[in-house]
DSSP file (Angstrom, degrees, kcal/mol; ACC not computed):
  #  RESIDUE AA STRUCTURE BP1 BP2  ACC     N-H-->O    O-->H-N    N-H-->O    O-->H-N    TCO  KAPPA ALPHA  PHI   PSI    X-CA   Y-CA   Z-CA
    1    1 A M     >        0   0    0      0, 0.0     4,-2.4     0, 0.0     5,-0.2   0.000 360.0 360.0 360.0 -45.0  -60.4   30.9  -27.9
    2    2 A K  H  >  +     0   0    0      1,-0.2     4,-3.0     2,-0.2     5,-0.3   0.941 360.0  48.4 -60.3 -44.7  -63.8   31.9  -26.5
    3    3 A K  H  > S+     0   0    0      1,-0.2     4,-3.2     2,-0.2     5,-0.2   0.913 108.0  55.7 -58.4 -44.7  -64.5   34.2  -29.4
    4    4 A L  H  > S+     0   0    0      2,-0.2     4,-2.6     1,-0.2    -1,-0.2   0.950 112.6  40.5 -54.8 -54.7  -63.5   31.4  -31.9
    5    5 A V  H  X S+     0   0    0     -4,-2.4     4,-2.9     1,-0.2     5,-0.2   0.946 117.0  48.5 -66.3 -46.5  -66.0   29.0  -30.4
    6    6 A L  H  X S+     0   0    0     -4,-3.0     4,-2.0   149,-0.3    -1,-0.2   0.889 111.0  50.7 -61.6 -35.4  -68.8   31.6  -30.0
    7    7 A L  H  X S+     0   0    0     -4,-3.2     4,-2.6    -5,-0.3    -1,-0.2   0.940 110.7  51.1 -59.3 -48.4  -68.2   32.9  -33.6
    8    8 A A  H  X S+     0   0    0     -4,-2.6     4,-2.3     1,-0.2    -2,-0.2   0.915 110.8  46.9 -59.3 -42.7  -68.5   29.3  -34.8
    9    9 A A  H  X S+     0   0    0     -4,-2.9     4,-2.8     1,-0.2    -1,-0.2   0.888 110.7  52.0 -67.8 -35.9  -71.7   28.7  -32.9
   10   10 A L  H  X S+     0   0    0     -4,-2.0     4,-2.4    -5,-0.2    -1,-0.2   0.875 109.1  50.1 -67.6 -37.2  -73.1   31.9  -34.2
   11   11 A F  H  X S+     0   0    0     -4,-2.6     4,-0.9     2,-0.2    -2,-0.2   0.907 111.9  48.7 -71.5 -38.2  -72.3   30.9  -37.8
   12   12 A I  H >< S+     0   0    0     -4,-2.3     3,-1.0     2,-0.2     4,-0.5   0.956 114.3  45.3 -57.5 -53.0  -74.0   27.5  -37.2
   13   13 A C  H >< S+     0   0    0     -4,-2.8     3,-0.7     1,-0.2    -2,-0.2   0.888 112.2  52.9 -60.5 -39.3  -77.0   29.2  -35.7
   14   14 A S  H >X S+     0   0    0     -4,-2.4     3,-1.4     1,-0.2     4,-0.6   0.563  83.0  91.3 -76.3 -14.4  -77.0   31.8  -38.6
   15   15 A A  G X< S+     0   0    0     -3,-1.0     3,-1.3    -4,-0.9    -1,-0.2   0.847  76.9  62.9 -50.8 -40.5  -77.0   29.1  -41.4
   16   16 A S  G <4 S+     0   0    0     -3,-0.7    -1,-0.3    -4,-0.5    -2,-0.1   0.872  95.5  60.1 -58.8 -31.1  -80.7   29.0  -41.6
   17   17 A L  G <4 S+     0   0    0     -3,-1.4    -1,-0.3    -4,-0.2    -2,-0.2   0.748  88.1  90.3 -67.8 -21.8  -80.7   32.7  -42.7
   18   18 A A    <<  +     0   0    0     -3,-1.3     2,-0.3    -4,-0.6    -3,-0.0  -0.481  53.9 152.1 -72.3 135.8  -78.5   31.9  -45.8
   19   19 A S        -     0   0    0     -2,-0.2     3,-0.1     3,-0.0    -2,-0.0  -0.985  45.3 -93.5-158.3 168.7  -80.4   31.0  -49.0
   20   20 A A        -     0   0    0     -2,-0.3     2,-0.3     1,-0.2     0, 0.0  -0.090  66.3 -69.3 -70.8 179.5  -80.1   31.1  -52.8
   21   21 A Q        -     0   0    0      1,-0.0     2,-0.3     2,-0.0    -1,-0.2  -0.635  62.1-169.9 -76.4 136.5  -81.6   34.1  -54.7
   22   22 A E        -     0   0    0     -2,-0.3     2,-0.4    -3,-0.1    -3,-0.0  -0.896  18.4-144.3-130.6 150.6  -85.3   33.9  -54.5
   23   23 A T        -     0   0    0     -2,-0.3     2,-0.4     2,-0.0    -2,-0.0  -0.956  18.0-161.6-120.0 139.4  -88.2   35.8  -56.1
   24   24 A Y        -     0   0    0     -2,-0.4     2,-0.5     2,-0.0    -2,-0.0  -0.983  12.5-167.2-130.0 130.2  -91.4   36.6  -54.2
   25   25 A S        -     0   0    0     -2,-0.4     2,-0.5     2,-0.0    -2,-0.0  -0.975  14.9-177.3-114.4 121.1  -94.9   37.6  -55.3
   26   26 A V        -     0   0    0     -2,-0.5     2,-1.2     3,-0.0     3,-0.1  -0.959  30.0-132.8-124.3 130.8  -97.1   38.9  -52.6
   27   27 A N        +     0   0    0     -2,-0.5    -2,-0.0     1,-0.2     0, 0.0  -0.672  37.2 169.1 -79.8  96.7 -100.7   39.9  -53.1
   28   28 A V        -     0   0    0     -2,-1.2    10,-0.8     2,-0.1    11,-0.3   0.703  16.5-168.5 -93.6 -19.4 -100.4   43.3  -51.3
   29   29 A G        +     0   0    0     -3,-0.1    10,-0.7     1,-0.1     9,-0.1   0.167  38.1  74.0  59.0 174.4 -103.8   44.9  -52.2
   30   30 A G  S    S-     0   0    0      9,-0.1     2,-0.2     8,-0.1    -1,-0.1  -0.075  75.5 -80.3  80.9-177.8 -104.6   48.4  -51.7
   31   31 A T        -     0   0    0      3,-0.1     9,-0.4     1,-0.0     3,-0.4  -0.677  31.9-107.1-120.1 172.4 -103.6   51.5  -53.4
   32   32 A T  S    S+     0   0    0     -2,-0.2    -2,-0.0     1,-0.2    12,-0.0   0.586 118.6  52.0 -78.8  -9.3 -100.6   53.8  -53.4
   33   33 A T  S    S+     0   0    0      1,-0.1     2,-1.1    10,-0.0    -1,-0.2   0.496  87.1  87.8-102.2  -9.4 -102.5   56.4  -51.6
   34   34 A N    >   -     0   0    0     -3,-0.4     3,-2.3     1,-0.2     6,-0.5  -0.757  59.9-164.0 -94.4 106.7 -103.8   54.2  -48.7
   35   35 A R  T 3  S+     0   0    0     -2,-1.1    -1,-0.2     1,-0.3     9,-0.0   0.626  85.6  60.7 -65.2 -10.0 -101.1   54.3  -46.1
   36   36 A N  T 3  S+     0   0    0      4,-0.1    -1,-0.3    -3,-0.1     2,-0.2   0.541  91.9  80.6 -95.5   0.8 -102.5   51.2  -44.3
   37   37 A S  S <> S-     0   0    0     -3,-2.3     4,-2.2    -6,-0.2     5,-0.2  -0.684  88.1-119.6 -99.9 158.8 -101.9   49.0  -47.4
   38   38 A I  H  > S+     0   0    0    -10,-0.8     4,-2.8    -2,-0.2     5,-0.3   0.916 115.3  51.7 -61.0 -42.3  -98.5   47.5  -48.2
   39   39 A V  H  > S+     0   0    0    -10,-0.7     4,-2.5   -11,-0.3    -1,-0.2   0.944 108.9  52.6 -58.2 -46.6  -98.3   49.3  -51.5
   40   40 A G  H  > S+     0   0    0     -6,-0.5     4,-2.1    -9,-0.4    -1,-0.2   0.896 109.7  46.4 -59.9 -41.5  -99.1   52.4  -49.7
   41   41 A Q  H  X S+     0   0    0     -4,-2.2     4,-2.6    -7,-0.3    -1,-0.2   0.883 113.1  51.6 -71.7 -35.3  -96.2   52.0  -47.2
   42   42 A I  H  X S+     0   0    0     -4,-2.8     4,-1.7     1,-0.2    -2,-0.2   0.884 108.9  49.1 -67.7 -34.7  -93.9   51.1  -50.0
   43   43 A Q  H  X S+     0   0    0     -4,-2.5     4,-3.0    -5,-0.3    -2,-0.2   0.900 110.5  50.7 -64.3 -42.6  -94.9   54.1  -51.8
   44   44 A L  H  X S+     0   0    0     -4,-2.1     4,-2.7     1,-0.2     5,-0.2   0.939 112.6  47.9 -60.3 -46.3  -94.3   56.2  -48.6
   45   45 A G  H  X S+     0   0    0     -4,-2.6     4,-1.8     2,-0.2    -1,-0.2   0.820 109.1  51.9 -64.4 -29.3  -90.9   54.6  -48.3
   46   46 A R  H  X S+     0   0    0     -4,-1.7     4,-2.6     2,-0.2    47,-0.3   0.927 112.1  47.2 -71.6 -48.6  -90.0   55.3  -51.9
   47   47 A Q  H  X S+     0   0    0     -4,-3.0     4,-2.1     1,-0.2    -2,-0.2   0.825 111.4  50.4 -67.3 -24.2  -91.0   59.0  -51.5
   48   48 A Q  H  X S+     0   0    0     -4,-2.7     4,-2.6     2,-0.2    -1,-0.2   0.917 110.7  48.6 -76.7 -37.5  -89.0   59.3  -48.3
   49   49 A N  H  X S+     0   0    0     -4,-1.8     4,-2.5    -5,-0.2    -2,-0.2   0.934 112.5  49.1 -60.5 -46.2  -85.9   57.8  -49.9
   50   50 A N  H  X S+     0   0    0     -4,-2.6     4,-3.2     1,-0.2     5,-0.3   0.975 112.8  47.5 -56.5 -52.5  -86.3   60.2  -52.9
   51   51 A D  H  X S+     0   0    0     -4,-2.1     4,-2.7     1,-0.2    -1,-0.2   0.899 110.3  52.5 -60.9 -39.1  -86.7   63.1  -50.5
   52   52 A D  H  X S+     0   0    0     -4,-2.6     4,-2.6     2,-0.2    -1,-0.2   0.914 110.4  48.2 -59.3 -42.2  -83.6   62.0  -48.5
   53   53 A V  H  X S+     0   0    0     -4,-2.5     4,-2.4     1,-0.2     5,-0.3   0.978 112.2  49.4 -67.4 -56.3  -81.5   61.8  -51.7
   54   54 A C  H  <>S+     0   0    0     -4,-3.2     5,-4.0     1,-0.2    -1,-0.2   0.891 113.7  45.2 -44.1 -43.9  -82.7   65.2  -52.7
   55   55 A S  H ><5S+     0   0    0     -4,-2.7     3,-1.5    -5,-0.3    -2,-0.2   0.939 109.8  53.6 -66.1 -48.0  -81.9   66.6  -49.4
   56   56 A R  H 3<5S+     0   0    0     -4,-2.6    -1,-0.2     1,-0.3    -2,-0.2   0.864 111.5  48.2 -44.3 -47.7  -78.5   64.9  -49.3
   57   57 A A  T 3<5S-     0   0    0     -4,-2.4    -1,-0.3    -5,-0.1    -2,-0.2   0.433 115.7-119.4 -83.0   0.1  -77.8   66.6  -52.7
   58   58 A K  T < 5S+     0   0    0     -3,-1.5    -3,-0.2    -5,-0.3     2,-0.2   0.876  72.3 127.3  65.2  32.6  -79.0   69.9  -51.3
   59   59 A L      < -     0   0    0     -5,-4.0    -1,-0.2    -6,-0.2     2,-0.1  -0.692  66.5 -87.6-113.0 171.7  -81.9   70.1  -54.0
   60   60 A A    >   -     0   0    0     -2,-0.2     3,-1.4     1,-0.1    -1,-0.1  -0.418  54.6 -85.0 -76.9 150.1  -85.5   70.6  -53.4
   61   61 A S  T 3  S+     0   0    0      1,-0.2    -1,-0.1    -2,-0.1   -10,-0.1  -0.288 117.4  41.4 -48.5 141.1  -87.9   67.7  -52.8
   62   62 A G  T 3  S+     0   0    0      1,-0.2    -1,-0.2   -15,-0.1    -2,-0.1   0.491  80.6 162.0  91.3   4.0  -88.9   66.2  -56.1
   63   63 A C    <   -     0   0    0     -3,-1.4    -1,-0.2   -13,-0.1    -9,-0.1  -0.115  37.3-112.2 -58.5 158.1  -85.6   66.5  -57.7
   64   64 A T     >  -     0   0    0      1,-0.1     4,-2.1   -10,-0.1     5,-0.2  -0.411  20.9-113.1 -87.5 162.4  -84.8   64.4  -60.8
   65   65 A Q  H  > S+     0   0    0      1,-0.2     4,-2.5     2,-0.2     5,-0.2   0.936 118.5  53.4 -54.6 -48.5  -82.3   61.4  -61.1
   66   66 A A  H  > S+     0   0    0      1,-0.2     4,-1.9     2,-0.2     5,-0.2   0.888 109.4  45.3 -58.5 -41.6  -80.2   63.6  -63.3
   67   67 A Q  H  > S+     0   0    0      1,-0.2     4,-2.2     2,-0.2    -1,-0.2   0.842 112.6  49.6 -72.7 -31.8  -80.0   66.4  -60.9
   68   68 A A  H  X S+     0   0    0     -4,-2.1     4,-1.7     2,-0.2    -2,-0.2   0.865 111.1  51.5 -73.1 -35.7  -79.3   64.2  -57.9
   69   69 A C  H  <>S+     0   0    0     -4,-2.5     5,-2.2     2,-0.2     4,-0.4   0.913 113.6  43.8 -71.9 -42.3  -76.5   62.4  -59.9
   70   70 A V  H ><5S+     0   0    0     -4,-1.9     3,-1.4    -5,-0.2    -2,-0.2   0.970 115.4  46.4 -61.3 -55.3  -74.8   65.7  -60.9
   71   71 A A  H 3<5S+     0   0    0     -4,-2.2    -2,-0.2     1,-0.3    -1,-0.2   0.848 119.6  43.0 -63.8 -28.7  -75.2   67.4  -57.2
   72   72 A L  T 3<5S-     0   0    0     -4,-1.7    -1,-0.3    -5,-0.2    -2,-0.2   0.400 112.3-119.2-103.5   3.6  -73.8   64.1  -55.7
   73   73 A G  T < 5 +     0   0    0     -3,-1.4    -3,-0.2    -4,-0.4    -4,-0.1   0.828  46.9 175.8  65.5  33.8  -71.0   63.6  -58.3
   74   74 A V    > < -     0   0    0     -5,-2.2     3,-2.2    -6,-0.2    -1,-0.2  -0.413  42.6 -91.4 -61.3 139.1  -72.3   60.1  -59.5
   75   75 A V  T 3  S+     0   0    0      1,-0.3     6,-0.3     9,-0.2    -1,-0.1  -0.398 116.7  27.2 -58.2 135.3  -70.5   58.6  -62.4
   76   76 A G  T >  S-     0   0    0      4,-0.2     3,-2.2    -3,-0.1    -1,-0.3   0.204  93.5-144.9  91.7  -9.0  -72.1   59.6  -65.5
   77   77 A G  G X  S-     0   0    0     -3,-2.2     3,-1.8     1,-0.3    -7,-0.2  -0.224  78.3  -0.3  56.2-128.3  -73.3   62.9  -64.1
   78   78 A A  G 3  S+     0   0    0      1,-0.3    -1,-0.3    -9,-0.2   -11,-0.1   0.684 139.1  52.7 -69.6 -12.3  -76.8   63.9  -65.7
   79   79 A S  G <  S+     0   0    0     -3,-2.2    -1,-0.3   -13,-0.1    -2,-0.2   0.192  80.3 143.2-104.7  17.8  -76.7   60.6  -67.8
   80   80 A C    <   -     0   0    0     -3,-1.8    -4,-0.2   -14,-0.1   -11,-0.1  -0.268  49.3-120.6 -62.8 147.4  -76.0   58.3  -64.9
   81   81 A T     >  -     0   0    0     -6,-0.3     4,-2.4     1,-0.1     5,-0.1  -0.358  21.3-113.0 -79.2 161.6  -77.7   54.9  -65.0
   82   82 A G  H  > S+     0   0    0      1,-0.2     4,-2.5     2,-0.2     5,-0.2   0.917 121.2  54.8 -63.3 -39.4  -80.0   53.7  -62.3
   83   83 A A  H  > S+     0   0    0      1,-0.2     4,-2.4     2,-0.2    -1,-0.2   0.904 108.4  48.3 -59.6 -43.9  -77.2   51.1  -61.4
   84   84 A D  H  > S+     0   0    0      1,-0.2     4,-1.9     2,-0.2    -1,-0.2   0.931 112.6  48.3 -67.2 -42.4  -74.7   53.9  -61.0
   85   85 A A  H  <>S+     0   0    0     -4,-2.4     5,-4.1     2,-0.2     6,-0.6   0.860 112.1  49.1 -66.3 -35.8  -77.2   55.8  -58.9
   86   86 A I  H ><5S+     0   0    0     -4,-2.5     3,-1.5     4,-0.2    -1,-0.2   0.905 108.5  52.6 -55.2 -51.1  -77.9   52.7  -56.7
   87   87 A T  H 3<5S+     0   0    0     -4,-2.4    -2,-0.2     1,-0.3    -1,-0.2   0.881 113.1  44.1 -65.1 -35.5  -74.3   52.0  -56.2
   88   88 A A  T 3<5S-     0   0    0     -4,-1.9    -1,-0.3    -5,-0.1    -2,-0.2   0.326 112.6-117.3 -90.3   8.4  -73.9   55.8  -54.9
   89   89 A N  T < 5S+     0   0    0     -3,-1.5    -3,-0.2    -5,-0.1    -2,-0.1   0.936  86.5 116.2  58.9  44.4  -77.0   55.5  -52.8
   90   90 A A      < +     0   0    0     -5,-4.1    -4,-0.2    -8,-0.2     2,-0.2   0.171  32.9 142.9-125.9  13.9  -78.4   58.3  -55.1
   91   91 A R        -     0   0    0     -6,-0.6     2,-0.7    -5,-0.1   -38,-0.2  -0.410  38.0-156.8 -71.5 129.3  -81.4   56.6  -56.8
   92   92 A I        -     0   0    0     -2,-0.2   -27,-0.1   -39,-0.1   -45,-0.1  -0.946  20.5-146.8 -97.9 110.8  -84.6   58.5  -57.4
   93   93 A Y        -     0   0    0     -2,-0.7     6,-0.1   -47,-0.3   -43,-0.1  -0.650  15.9-122.7 -85.0 130.6  -87.1   55.8  -57.7
   94   94 A P        -     0   0    0      0, 0.0     2,-1.7     0, 0.0     9,-0.1  -0.278  22.5-108.1 -70.6 156.7  -90.0   56.6  -60.2
   95   95 A D  S    S+     0   0    0      4,-0.1     2,-0.3     3,-0.1     3,-0.1  -0.612  85.1  92.7 -87.4  83.7  -93.6   56.6  -59.2
   96   96 A S  S  > S-     0   0    0     -2,-1.7     4,-2.5     1,-0.1     5,-0.3  -0.934  92.0 -94.0-160.1 167.0  -94.6   53.5  -61.0
   97   97 A L  H  > S+     0   0    0     -2,-0.3     4,-2.8     1,-0.2     5,-0.2   0.927 128.6  49.5 -58.7 -42.5  -94.8   49.7  -60.4
   98   98 A A  H  > S+     0   0    0      1,-0.2     4,-1.7     2,-0.2    -1,-0.2   0.794 108.8  52.3 -74.2 -25.9  -91.4   49.3  -61.8
   99   99 A G  H  > S+     0   0    0      2,-0.2     4,-2.3     1,-0.1    -1,-0.2   0.914 112.7  45.4 -66.8 -45.6  -90.1   52.2  -59.5
  100  100 A R  H  X S+     0   0    0     -4,-2.5     4,-2.2     2,-0.2    -2,-0.2   0.885 112.2  51.1 -71.9 -37.3  -91.6   50.5  -56.4
  101  101 A E  H  X S+     0   0    0     -4,-2.8     4,-2.7    -5,-0.3    -1,-0.2   0.938 112.4  46.7 -62.3 -45.0  -90.2   47.1  -57.4
  102  102 A S  H  X S+     0   0    0     -4,-1.7     4,-2.8     1,-0.2     5,-0.3   0.863 110.0  53.3 -64.4 -36.3  -86.8   48.6  -57.8
  103  103 A F  H  X>S+     0   0    0     -4,-2.3     4,-2.1     2,-0.2     5,-1.7   0.941 111.7  45.9 -64.1 -45.7  -87.1   50.4  -54.4
  104  104 A V  I  <>S+     0   0    0     -4,-2.2     5,-1.9     3,-0.2    -2,-0.2   0.929 120.2  39.6 -61.2 -49.3  -87.9   47.1  -52.7
  105  105 A A  I  <5S+     0   0    0     -4,-2.7    -1,-0.2    -5,-0.2     5,-0.2   0.842 126.9  30.6 -74.9 -31.7  -85.1   45.2  -54.5
  106  106 A N  I  <5S+     0   0    0     -4,-2.8    -2,-0.2    -5,-0.2    -3,-0.2   0.575 133.3  22.2-107.1 -10.7  -82.4   47.8  -54.4
  107  107 A H  I  X>S+     0   0    0     -4,-2.1     4,-2.4    -5,-0.3     5,-0.8   0.719 123.0  42.2-121.1 -55.8  -83.2   49.7  -51.1
  108  108 A L  I  >XS+     0   0    0     -5,-1.7     4,-1.8     3,-0.2     5,-1.5   0.957 123.2  40.6 -58.3 -49.9  -85.2   47.7  -48.7
  109  109 A V  I  4<S+     0   0    0     -5,-1.9     4,-0.5    -6,-0.2    -1,-0.2   0.938 120.3  42.0 -60.9 -52.3  -83.2   44.6  -49.4
  110  110 A R  I  45S+     0   0    0     -5,-0.2    -2,-0.2    -6,-0.2    -1,-0.2   0.854 128.6  24.6 -68.2 -38.2  -79.8   46.2  -49.5
  111  111 A F  I  <5S+     0   0    0     -4,-2.4     4,-0.2     2,-0.1    -3,-0.2   0.767 128.9  33.0-103.1 -29.6  -80.2   48.5  -46.6
  112  112 A R  I >X<S+     0   0    0     -4,-1.8     4,-1.4    -5,-0.8     3,-0.7   0.820 104.3  67.0 -99.0 -30.4  -82.8   47.2  -44.3
  113  113 A A  H 3><S+     0   0    0     -5,-1.5     4,-2.8    -4,-0.5     3,-0.5   0.925 100.5  53.1 -61.7 -44.8  -82.4   43.4  -44.6
  114  114 A P  H 3> S+     0   0    0      0, 0.0     4,-2.1     0, 0.0    -1,-0.3   0.815 104.2  56.4 -62.8 -24.2  -78.8   43.6  -42.9
  115  115 A I  H <> S+     0   0    0     -3,-0.7     4,-1.6    -4,-0.2    -2,-0.2   0.903 106.8  47.4 -70.3 -36.2  -80.2   45.4  -40.1
  116  116 A Y  H  X S+     0   0    0     -4,-1.4     4,-2.3    -3,-0.5     3,-0.3   0.937 114.1  48.4 -70.0 -46.1  -82.8   42.5  -39.5
  117  117 A L  H  X S+     0   0    0     -4,-2.8     4,-2.4     1,-0.2    -1,-0.2   0.904 109.1  53.8 -64.3 -35.2  -79.8   40.0  -39.8
  118  118 A D  H  X S+     0   0    0     -4,-2.1     4,-1.4    -5,-0.2    -1,-0.2   0.881 111.3  45.8 -57.8 -39.4  -77.7   42.2  -37.3
  119  119 A A  H  X S+     0   0    0     -4,-1.6     4,-2.0    -3,-0.3    -2,-0.2   0.868 111.3  53.3 -75.5 -37.4  -80.6   41.9  -34.8
  120  120 A Q  H  X S+     0   0    0     -4,-2.3     4,-3.0     1,-0.2    -2,-0.2   0.873 106.4  51.1 -63.9 -40.2  -80.9   38.2  -35.4
  121  121 A I  H  X S+     0   0    0     -4,-2.4     4,-2.5     2,-0.2    -1,-0.2   0.880 106.9  52.8 -68.7 -34.6  -77.3   37.7  -34.6
  122  122 A V  H  X S+     0   0    0     -4,-1.4     4,-2.4     2,-0.2    -2,-0.2   0.911 109.5  51.0 -62.6 -43.9  -77.6   39.6  -31.4
  123  123 A I  H  X S+     0   0    0     -4,-2.0     4,-2.0     2,-0.2    -2,-0.2   0.932 113.1  45.7 -64.3 -43.9  -80.6   37.2  -30.4
  124  124 A E  H  X S+     0   0    0     -4,-3.0     4,-2.2     2,-0.2    -2,-0.2   0.905 109.6  53.0 -64.1 -39.7  -78.6   34.2  -31.2
  125  125 A A  H  X S+     0   0    0     -4,-2.5     4,-2.7     1,-0.2    -2,-0.2   0.923 108.6  50.1 -57.5 -45.1  -75.6   35.4  -29.4
  126  126 A N  H  X S+     0   0    0     -4,-2.4     4,-2.7     2,-0.2    -1,-0.2   0.883 109.4  52.5 -58.9 -39.4  -77.8   35.9  -26.4
  127  127 A T  H  X S+     0   0    0     -4,-2.0     4,-2.1     1,-0.2    -1,-0.2   0.886 109.3  48.6 -67.4 -32.8  -79.1   32.4  -26.8
  128  128 A V  H  X S+     0   0    0     -4,-2.2     4,-2.1     2,-0.2    -2,-0.2   0.923 111.6  49.7 -73.0 -39.5  -75.6   31.1  -26.9
  129  129 A K  H  X S+     0   0    0     -4,-2.7     4,-1.5     1,-0.2    -2,-0.2   0.936 112.2  48.7 -61.0 -45.6  -74.7   33.1  -23.7
  130  130 A T  H  X S+     0   0    0     -4,-2.7     4,-0.7     1,-0.2    -1,-0.2   0.889 109.6  50.9 -61.3 -40.3  -77.8   31.8  -21.9
  131  131 A W  H >X S+     0   0    0     -4,-2.1     3,-1.2     1,-0.2     4,-1.0   0.912 106.4  58.1 -67.4 -36.8  -77.0   28.2  -22.9
  132  132 A C  H >< S+     0   0    0     -4,-2.1     3,-0.6     1,-0.3    -1,-0.2   0.867 100.4  55.4 -57.7 -38.1  -73.5   28.7  -21.5
  133  133 A T  H 3< S+     0   0    0     -4,-1.5    -1,-0.3     1,-0.2    -2,-0.2   0.656 118.8  31.0 -74.5 -15.2  -74.7   29.6  -18.2
  134  134 A T  H << S+     0   0    0     -3,-1.2    -1,-0.2    -4,-0.7    -2,-0.2   0.336  89.5 119.2-118.7   4.9  -76.7   26.3  -17.9
  135  135 A A    <<  -     0   0    0     -4,-1.0     2,-0.1    -3,-0.6    -3,-0.0  -0.496  58.1-129.2 -78.6 141.5  -74.6   23.9  -19.9
  136  136 A S     >  -     0   0    0     -2,-0.2     4,-2.5     1,-0.1     5,-0.2  -0.323  26.8-105.1 -74.6 167.4  -73.1   20.9  -18.2
  137  137 A Q  H  > S+     0   0    0      1,-0.2     4,-2.8     2,-0.2    15,-0.2   0.919 123.7  55.0 -57.5 -38.1  -69.6   20.0  -18.4
  138  138 A A  H  > S+     0   0    0      1,-0.2     4,-1.2     2,-0.2    -1,-0.2   0.930 108.7  49.4 -55.5 -51.4  -70.6   17.2  -20.8
  139  139 A D  H >> S+     0   0    0      1,-0.2     4,-1.3     2,-0.2     3,-0.6   0.915 110.7  49.1 -58.1 -45.3  -72.3   19.8  -23.0
  140  140 A L  H 3X S+     0   0    0     -4,-2.5     4,-2.5     1,-0.2     3,-0.4   0.905 109.5  52.3 -61.0 -42.7  -69.2   22.0  -22.9
  141  141 A N  H 3X S+     0   0    0     -4,-2.8     4,-1.5     1,-0.2    -1,-0.2   0.694 105.8  55.5 -69.7 -21.8  -67.0   19.0  -23.8
  142  142 A T  H <X S+     0   0    0     -4,-1.2     4,-1.9    -3,-0.6    -1,-0.2   0.792 106.6  48.3 -77.2 -32.2  -69.2   18.3  -26.7
  143  143 A I  H  X S+     0   0    0     -4,-1.3     4,-2.0    -3,-0.4     6,-0.2   0.909 111.1  53.5 -64.5 -50.7  -68.7   21.9  -28.1
  144  144 A C  H ><>S+     0   0    0     -4,-2.5     5,-3.0     1,-0.2     3,-0.5   0.938 110.1  45.7 -54.8 -49.2  -64.9   21.4  -27.6
  145  145 A A  H ><5S+     0   0    0     -4,-1.5     3,-1.7     1,-0.3    -1,-0.2   0.905 109.1  54.4 -64.5 -45.0  -64.9   18.2  -29.6
  146  146 A L  H 3<5S+     0   0    0     -4,-1.9    -1,-0.3     1,-0.3    -2,-0.2   0.787 111.4  48.7 -62.7 -25.7  -67.1   19.8  -32.4
  147  147 A A  T <<5S-     0   0    0     -4,-2.0    -1,-0.3    -3,-0.5    -2,-0.2   0.549 120.2-111.8 -84.0  -7.3  -64.4   22.6  -32.6
  148  148 A G  T < 5S+     0   0    0     -3,-1.7    -3,-0.2    -4,-0.4    -2,-0.1   0.662  77.1 128.1  90.0  14.0  -61.7   20.1  -32.7
  149  149 A L      < -     0   0    0     -5,-3.0    -1,-0.3    -6,-0.2    -2,-0.1  -0.623  64.2 -94.0-110.4 162.8  -60.5   21.1  -29.3
  150  150 A P    >   -     0   0    0      0, 0.0     3,-1.0     0, 0.0    -1,-0.1  -0.337  51.8 -88.3 -71.4 152.7  -59.7   18.9  -26.2
  151  151 A A  T 3  S+     0   0    0      1,-0.2   -10,-0.1     2,-0.1   -13,-0.1  -0.336 115.3  38.1 -58.8 147.5  -62.3   18.3  -23.6
  152  152 A G  T 3  S+     0   0    0    -15,-0.2    -1,-0.2    -3,-0.1   -11,-0.1   0.645  72.9 140.3  82.5  20.4  -62.3   21.0  -20.8
  153  153 A C    <   -     0   0    0     -3,-1.0    -2,-0.1   -13,-0.1   -12,-0.1   0.563  59.6-130.1 -70.0 -12.2  -61.6   23.8  -23.4
  154  154 A K    >   +     0   0    0      1,-0.1     3,-1.2     2,-0.1   -13,-0.1   0.981  32.8 178.9  61.4  59.0  -63.9   26.3  -21.8
  155  155 A P  T 3  S+     0   0    0      0, 0.0  -149,-0.3     0, 0.0    -1,-0.1   0.763  78.2  46.7 -67.5 -21.3  -65.8   27.4  -24.9
  156  156 A C  T 3         0   0    0      1,-0.2    -2,-0.1   -24,-0.1  -154,-0.0   0.396 360.0 360.0-107.3  14.1  -68.0   29.8  -23.0
  157  157 A Y    <         0   0    0     -3,-1.2    -1,-0.2   -25,-0.0  -155,-0.1   0.369 360.0 360.0-116.3 360.0  -65.3   31.7  -20.8
């Protein structure tokens, strides 16, 4: 019972995180060689991702997409598509604007954003726990009523 109400509260709190598909344009300035610029940091992330893929495939740094796909057994082998490689977490992102855009969309968003969401859920769970320690019986009864449960249901215990 406790978990049900707490989970419901978490989903209510997390509703603000949900949204439709969005496209962002950001004036990032800088160059790919300036590590203090956002473009430079994305470039570093792209390079680190590529090195990680090559290492996982037991290939030298700078391996190609075809080599990585073959070594990692990706569908299509040496002719694997970018989509196949992304699905297998074996994508080698090219050193180009399109490569960096693909890295942001398919790596940062797919793999890093869920980490941020998990952290936010922990923050919100702690907020609920803190609220439970200070809530009056009337507050608790309100939560019970919102969950369709009788007054005195003890949602925080």
